[in-house]
N, C-alpha and C positions, 0 to 999 in steps of 0.2 A: 886641445880644442876639437870638438866634434865637427865633422863636415856636414853641410846641409844637403840632403838628397834632393834630386829633381822631382817635380810632381809625378812624372810617369814612373819613377822608381818607387815612390810611396804607394802608388796605385798597384804596381807589380807586387810589392811586398804584401799588400792587403789580399791580393788574389792568392798568392802562395800560402799565406797564413790561414786562409779559409779552407785549405785542402789538406786531407791526410796524405794524399799522393798528388804531387804536382810536377809538371815539366815546364820550367822556365826556359824558353827557347829564343829569347831576344837576340838580335844580331850582336856580333862581337863589338865590344867597346861601349855597350849601353849599361854596364855596371850590374851584371847579374849577381855578383858576390855581395855587393852592397844591399841589393834587394833581399837576398837570403838572410843577411844579418838583421835587417829591419824586421823581417818576418819572424825570426827567432825571438826578437824582443816582443813582437805583437802577441805571440802565444805564450810568453813568459817562460821560454825554454831555459833550463839550467844546465842540463847535460846534453851536449851537442857533439856529434861525431861528424867530422868532415873527411871524406875520402876524395882524393884528388891526385893528379899527376905529381910526381916528386918535385918537379921544377917550381910549382906554385905553392908549396907548403908554407913557406915563410910569409908569402903574400897574404895568405888566409889569416894568419894571426894579426897581421897589420889591419886587415879589413874590420875585424871586430873592434880594434882600438879606434879606428877612424869613424865608425858609424854607430856604435852602441854605447849608451851611457851606463849600461849594466857592467859592473866590474867583474868580468869572468876571467878565471885563470885560463891561459892558453898553453897547451902542451903539444909540441910537435914531436912526433915519433920518427926518429931518424934511423934507428936500428931496431932489430928484434929484441934487444935488451932493454929498450926504453919502455916505461910503464905509462899507461894513460893516467891523466889527472883524476883525483878523487871526485872532483866536480868541475864543471866548466866546459871548455872546448878542448877536444882532442882531435888532432889533425894527423892523418896517416895517408901514405901513398897507396895506390892500387897494387903496385908491385910488392911492397912489403906485406900488405894484407894477404896477397895470394901466396907469398913464399913462406910465411911464418905461422905455423899451426898454433903454437902456444899463444901468440899474440891474438890470433883470430878467435880462439876459444875465449880468451879473456874479454875481448870486445863484445863477443856475442852473448856473454853471460850478463851483460849490463843492460838495463832498461833505459835506452836513450830517448830523450824527448824528441830530438830531431836528428835525422841522418841526412846530410847534404852530400849529394853525388855530383861533384864538379866535373865538367867535361864528360858528361854521362854517356856520350857516344863510345867511350872506352868499354861500355857494357853491351855493345850491339851484337857481339858474337855469342850465341847461346852456348857454344861448346867451350868457350874460353874459361880458364880457371877463375879469373877474377869475377866473371859474370856469375858463375856458380856460387862463389864465395859470398857475393853480395845478395843475389836474388834467390839463392837456393837451387836445388837440382834434384830431380827424380823423387819428389816428395819430401826431401830433406830441407828443413828451413835454412835460409841464409841470414846474413846480418840484418837485412831490411825487415825481416819478420818480427824482430824484437823492438822495433822503433815506432814511436807514436806517430811521427810524421816522416815521410820520405820525400825529399825534394830533389829533383834532378835538374841540373843546369847544363845547357849546351846550346851553342849557336848553330850546330849542325846535327839535328836529331837523327837524321838518316843520311849519312855521308854518301852512300852508294845507291841504295834502293829501299823501298818500303819494308822489305822483310826485316830490316834492322830496327824497326819500331816494335817488333813483337815482344822482345824481352821486357821492354818498359811497360807496354800495355798489359802483358801477362802478370808481371809482378805487382802492378797497380790494381789488379782484379777487374780491369775494364774489358779485356778480351780473355775469355776463359778457354778457348779452343787450343788445339795443338799447333805447333809451329807450321807444319805442312798445310794444315787447313787454312791458316792465315796467308801463307804464300800463294796457295791456289785461289784464294778469294781476292787478294789485292795485288798480285804480281802477274805480269805477263812473261812468257819465256818459252823455252823448248827443251826437250830432252836431248842433252848433248852427248849421250852415250855413257858418260860417267857421272850422271846426275843432272838435275834440273838447272838450266842456265837462265837466270832472271835477266830480262831485257827491258822491262818497263813496269808501269803500274796500271791498275784498273780499279773500278768501283771507288773512285777517289772521293765522291761525296759521302759515301758510307764511312770511309776511313777518316775523313775530316770530322765527322760527327763523333767518332770514337775518340779522336785526339782532343776534340773540344771539351771533353769531360775533364781533362786535367792539364791541358797545355795552354800557355799564354806565349804568344810570339809577336814581337814588335820589330819593325825594320828601322834602320837609321833614318831614312827619309820620312 
């Protein structure tokens, strides 16, 4: 029996479904995965790739069963030898994706309807391998480039400072400038002798306008 979503979850799903690139940044515990599943149904997605931390892979297959009437096959990739499903939902961890070249090429050669990036703050470091794999690097396309919709879910979009938003804004085509341009525009800090040390943020109103182009964030209260 399907679970009934809350009105705010239906609203969130409609927002996400209306976007090619979205960042759902609701507080923890507000059911971001439920909203992503509902959004998949809203756009009629058949082929869905979920990239998430290894610990929540099984949880994701349950979420589709809990909230979607569409009978999609769910395949959880646990090792590099596992193959994605012919159609339906394929779930893979960030670590496996970064570690396994063959699997990565196989996933990248598919035209996915939706790419869900769960705990998207895992992609905050522009130099991390998993970020390059998902978002592309130095002009080379990443996994996200072949997907019709790219939806990011995280309760903490920038855990440490505003510079961690650059990878998401850049991959969504919202901010087109280079990383250091972004840092100098939106972060305060000082030259620490071995690089720029970020201490805070600035131009917050402009940053909020950029984020508002693809982010929905609701608080528990």
